[in-house]
C-alpha positions in Angstrom: 6.0 -2.9 -52.7 3.9 -5.3 -50.6 6.4 -5.1 -47.8 6.5 -1.3 -47.9 2.7 -1.2 -47.7 2.7 -3.5 -44.8 5.3 -1.5 -43.0 3.4 1.7 -43.6 0.2 0.1 -42.3 2.0 -1.1 -39.2 3.5 2.4 -38.6 0.1 4.0 -39.0 -1.6 1.6 -36.6 1.2 2.1 -34.0 0.9 5.9 -34.1 -2.9 5.8 -34.3 -3.1 3.4 -31.3 -0.7 5.5 -29.3 -2.6 8.7 -29.9 -5.9 6.8 -29.2 -4.7 5.6 -25.9 -3.2 8.9 -24.7 -6.1 11.1 -25.9 -8.7 8.7 -24.5 -7.1 8.6 -21.1 -6.6 12.4 -20.8 -10.2 13.0 -22.0 -12.0 10.5 -19.8 -9.9 10.0 -16.7 -9.7 12.5 -13.8 -6.3 13.8 -14.9 -7.8 17.1 -16.0 -10.4 17.3 -13.2 -12.5 15.1 -11.0 -15.8 16.9 -11.2 -16.1 17.3 -15.0 -18.9 14.8 -15.0 -21.2 13.0 -12.5 -19.5 9.7 -13.4 -16.0 10.9 -12.5 -17.3 12.7 -9.3 -18.9 9.5 -8.1 -15.6 7.6 -8.5 -13.8 10.4 -6.7 -16.2 10.3 -3.7 -15.8 6.5 -3.5 -12.0 6.9 -3.4 -11.9 9.6 -0.8 -14.5 7.9 1.5 -12.6 4.6 1.2 -9.5 6.4 2.4 -11.2 7.1 5.7 -12.6 3.5 5.9 -9.1 2.2 5.6 -8.1 4.3 8.6 -10.9 2.8 10.6 -9.9 -0.7 9.7 -6.3 -0.4 11.0 -5.2 -2.6 14.0 -5.0 0.6 16.1 -6.5 3.7 14.5 -4.5 6.8 15.2 -6.3 9.1 17.6 -8.1 11.9 15.8 -7.0 10.5 12.4 -8.5 11.7 9.2 -9.5 15.3 10.0 -8.1 16.6 6.7 -9.7 13.7 4.9 -13.1 14.5 6.5 -12.8 18.0 5.1 -12.0 16.7 1.6 -15.0 14.3 1.7 -17.4 16.9 3.0 -16.2 19.4 0.4 -16.7 16.7 -2.3 -20.3 15.9 -1.1 -21.2 19.6 -1.0 -19.8 20.1 -4.5 -21.6 17.0 -5.8 -24.9 18.3 -4.5 -24.3 21.7 -6.2 -23.4 20.2 -9.6 -25.3 16.9 -9.8 -27.9 16.6 -7.0 -28.5 13.6 -4.8 -26.7 10.2 -5.2 -26.3 7.1 -3.1 -22.6 7.5 -3.1 -23.0 10.8 -1.2 -25.0 8.9 1.4 -22.1 6.3 1.6 -19.6 9.1 2.0 -21.5 10.7 4.8 -21.9 7.4 6.6 -18.2 7.0 6.6 -17.8 10.6 7.9 -20.2 9.7 10.7 -18.3 6.6 11.7 -15.0 8.5 11.8 -16.6 11.3 13.9 -17.9 8.6 16.3 -14.4 7.3 16.6 -13.1 10.8 17.5 -15.8 11.1 20.1 -14.8 7.8 21.8 -11.2 9.1 22.1 -12.1 12.6 23.1 -10.7 14.1 19.8 -13.8 15.6 18.4 -13.5 18.8 16.4 -16.7 20.9 17.0 -16.4 22.6 13.6 -16.3 19.3 11.8 -19.2 17.9 13.8 -21.3 21.0 13.1 -20.5 20.8 9.4 -21.5 17.2 9.3 -24.8 17.9 11.1 -25.6 20.5 8.4 -24.8 18.1 5.6 -27.1 15.4 7.1 -30.0 17.7 6.4 -29.0 17.7 2.7 -30.8 15.5 0.1 -28.9 12.3 0.5 -30.9 10.3 3.1 -30.8 6.8 1.6 -28.0 4.3 0.8 -30.2 2.6 -1.8 -28.0 1.2 -4.6 -25.1 0.3 -2.3 -24.8 -3.2 -0.8 -24.3 -2.0 2.8 -23.5 1.0 5.0 -20.1 2.6 4.9 -17.5 2.4 7.7 -16.3 -1.0 8.8 -17.9 -4.4 9.2 -16.9 -7.1 11.7 -15.9 -10.6 10.7 -14.6 -13.7 12.4 -12.3 -16.5 11.3 -14.9 -19.2 11.8 -17.3 -17.5 9.3 -14.5 -17.5 6.7 -13.1 -21.0 7.2 -16.6 -22.5 7.3 -17.1 -21.5 3.6 -13.8 -22.7 2.2 -13.7 -25.6 -0.3 -12.4 -28.9 1.0 -9.7 -29.0 -1.6 -9.0 -25.4 -2.8 -6.2 -26.4 -5.2 -8.5 -29.0 -6.9 -11.3 -26.5 -7.2 -9.2 -23.8 -8.9 -7.3 -26.2 -11.1 -10.5 -27.6 -12.3 -11.3 -24.4 -14.1 -10.1 -24.8 -17.6 -10.6 -23.1 -20.9 -13.6 -24.8 -22.4 -14.3 -24.8 -26.1 -17.0 -27.5 -26.2 -20.4 -26.5 -24.7 -23.6 -28.3 -24.3 -26.8 -27.2 -26.0 -29.0 -24.6 -24.2 -28.5 -21.1 -23.0 -26.5 -20.1 -20.0 -29.2 -19.0 -17.5 -29.6 -15.2 -16.8 -29.8 -16.1 -13.1 -26.3 -17.7 -13.2 -24.9 -14.6 -15.0 -26.3 -12.3 -12.4 -24.9 -14.5 -9.6 -21.5 -14.6 -11.2 -21.6 -10.8 -11.6 -22.3 -10.4 -7.8 -19.4 -12.7 -7.1 -17.2 -10.6 -9.4 -18.2 -7.5 -7.4 -16.2 -9.0 -4.5 -13.0 -8.5 -6.5 -10.8 -5.8 -5.0 -10.3 -2.5 -6.9 -8.0 0.4 -6.3 -9.4 2.5 -3.4 -12.8 0.7 -3.9 -13.5 2.7 -7.1 -15.2 -0.3 -8.7 -14.6 0.7 -12.3 -15.4 -2.7 -14.0 -18.4 -3.4 -16.1 -19.8 -6.5 -17.9 -21.6 -6.4 -21.2 -23.1 -9.7 -22.2 -25.5 -11.5 -24.5 -26.9 -15.0 -24.9 -28.3 -14.2 -28.4 -26.7 -16.0 -31.2 -26.5 -13.0 -33.5 -24.9 -10.8 -30.9 -22.4 -13.5 -30.0 -21.4 -13.9 -33.7 -21.0 -10.1 -34.0 -18.6 -9.9 -31.0 -16.6 -13.0 -32.1 -16.2 -11.6 -35.6 -14.6 -8.5 -34.1 -12.4 -10.6 -31.8 -11.4 -13.1 -34.5 -9.9 -15.7 -32.1 -12.7 -18.3 -31.8 -12.2 -20.1 -35.0 -13.3 -23.7 -34.9 -15.6 -23.4 -31.8 -17.5 -20.1 -32.2 -20.7 -21.9 -33.1 -20.4 -23.7 -29.7 -20.5 -20.5 -27.7 -23.7 -19.9 -25.7 -22.8 -16.6 -24.0 -20.4 -13.8 -24.6 -19.1 -11.3 -22.0 -17.1 -8.1 -22.7 -15.4 -6.8 -19.5 -14.5 -3.1 -19.5 -13.1 -0.6 -17.0 -14.2 3.0 -16.8 -11.3 5.4 -17.2 -13.2 8.0 -15.2 -12.2 6.1 -12.0 -8.5 6.9 -12.4 -6.3 9.8 -11.5 -3.2 11.3 -13.2 -0.7 9.6 -15.4 0.5 7.2 -12.7 -2.8 5.3 -13.0 -2.8 5.0 -16.8 -2.6 1.1 -16.6 -4.8 0.6 -13.5 -7.9 0.1 -15.6 -6.5 -3.1 -16.9 -5.3 -4.3 -13.5 -8.7 -3.8 -11.9 -10.6 -5.0 -14.9 -8.4 -8.1 -15.1 -8.9 -9.0 -11.5 -12.7 -8.5 -12.0 -12.7 -10.6 -15.1 -10.9 -13.5 -13.4 -13.3 -13.4 -10.5 -16.3 -13.4 -12.8 -14.9 -16.5 -14.6 -14.4 -18.2 -11.3 -17.9 -17.2 -10.3 -19.3 -19.0 -13.3 -17.0 -22.0 -12.7 -18.3 -22.2 -9.1 -21.9 -22.4 -10.4 -21.0 -25.3 -12.8 -20.6 -23.4 -16.1 -17.7 -23.4 -18.5 -15.7 -20.4 -19.8 -12.9 -19.5 -22.1 -11.0 -16.2 -22.2 -10.3 -14.7 -25.6 -7.6 -12.1 -26.1 -8.3 -8.5 -26.9 -5.0 -7.5 -28.4 -6.1 -5.1 -31.2 -5.4 -1.8 -32.9 -7.2 1.4 -32.0 -9.2 0.9 -35.2 -10.6 -2.5 -34.1 -11.2 -1.2 -30.5 -13.4 1.6 -31.9 -15.4 -1.0 -33.9 -16.1 -3.0 -30.8 -17.3 0.2 -28.9 -19.5 1.2 -31.8 -21.0 -2.3 -32.3 -22.0 -2.8 -28.7 -22.6 0.8 -27.8 -19.9 0.7 -25.1 -19.2 4.2 -23.8 -15.9 5.6 -25.2 -14.8 6.3 -21.6 -14.6 2.5 -20.9 -11.5 0.5 -21.9 -12.2 -3.0 -23.2 -10.1 -5.3 -20.9 -11.1 -8.9 -21.8 -13.6 -11.0 -23.7 -15.0 -14.2 -22.1 -17.2 -16.8 -23.7 -19.2 -19.4 -21.8 -21.9 -22.0 -21.8 -23.2 -25.2 -20.1 -20.8 -28.1 -19.6 -21.2 -31.3 -21.5 -21.2 -34.5 -19.5 -17.8 -35.3 -21.1 -15.5 -33.1 -23.1 -11.8 -32.4 -23.8 -9.7 -29.3 -23.1 -6.2 -28.3 -24.0 -3.7 -29.8 -21.5 -1.9 -26.5 -21.1 0.9 -27.8 -18.8 2.3 -25.2 -16.4 6.0 -24.2 -16.1 7.8 -25.3 -12.9 6.7 -23.4 -9.8 10.3 -22.3 -9.3 10.1 -20.2 -12.4 7.1 -18.4 -11.0 7.6 -18.1 -7.2 10.6 -16.1 -6.0 11.4 -15.1 -2.4 12.8 -11.6 -1.8 15.7 -11.0 -1.9 16.4 -13.0 -5.0 
């Protein structure tokens, strides 16, 4: 009887989790429409404008490229104004449009109708890029700027990041958390949609609440000084083909965040989030995380002790990991 009950519970959790994943993706992604909410529309504008930015960043941009894309972006901005009003993302999109039109002018490929439409949109509400880190379009870099910032021994730096389960007394500073989040924002995301979010706390009661739901910190939970829940907003993604992209983008963001804390001299440890739909709902309710966001990873952290031990965690031979194509 016990085995039967266990099998029935497993079957229920499997079906419940499947329905949960499918219905959540259909409800909150852009599969059924990109302008059903301000949140989804912002992601859509980011994606469309970035498509034009990529064209500008090519080694030799095609003459007159992107005229169809310009129409799509300006249609999106106009619709955004009608439905939701002003937004910094609209300003960013128009900045990209302006850069592309300038490129057309340089190569004598201007379309007067597109230029006139852009000039009319410039008089619309969005006049400020406040909220975005820089203007849209392209930015120029040089090799020296990059190489001058590289660590002396890259392999040593990255291999020194280990899963730490022994933390020193004292809270992880808020300033360090903010700096690590800024570093994490440099992580690439599909079409620059930037769907990742971080929910954190340095409060002991909040930390205990999250760890109780995660149930994988036995033996060291009392050592944890900060907890981070990394999510990815499903509203950033299109159609069924992108159903797993939230976890790709969120995973890259989470790793960059952990490396950011490491670069600032703090320890971290990833905790798995392999749970049923029932447990996932509990985490959303407990922290007030919007239902539109998928929990991707849980990270704990704190200050490093002067000396501590970590699991050796030897790696498999490189030959098992690295494969040249064709095999």
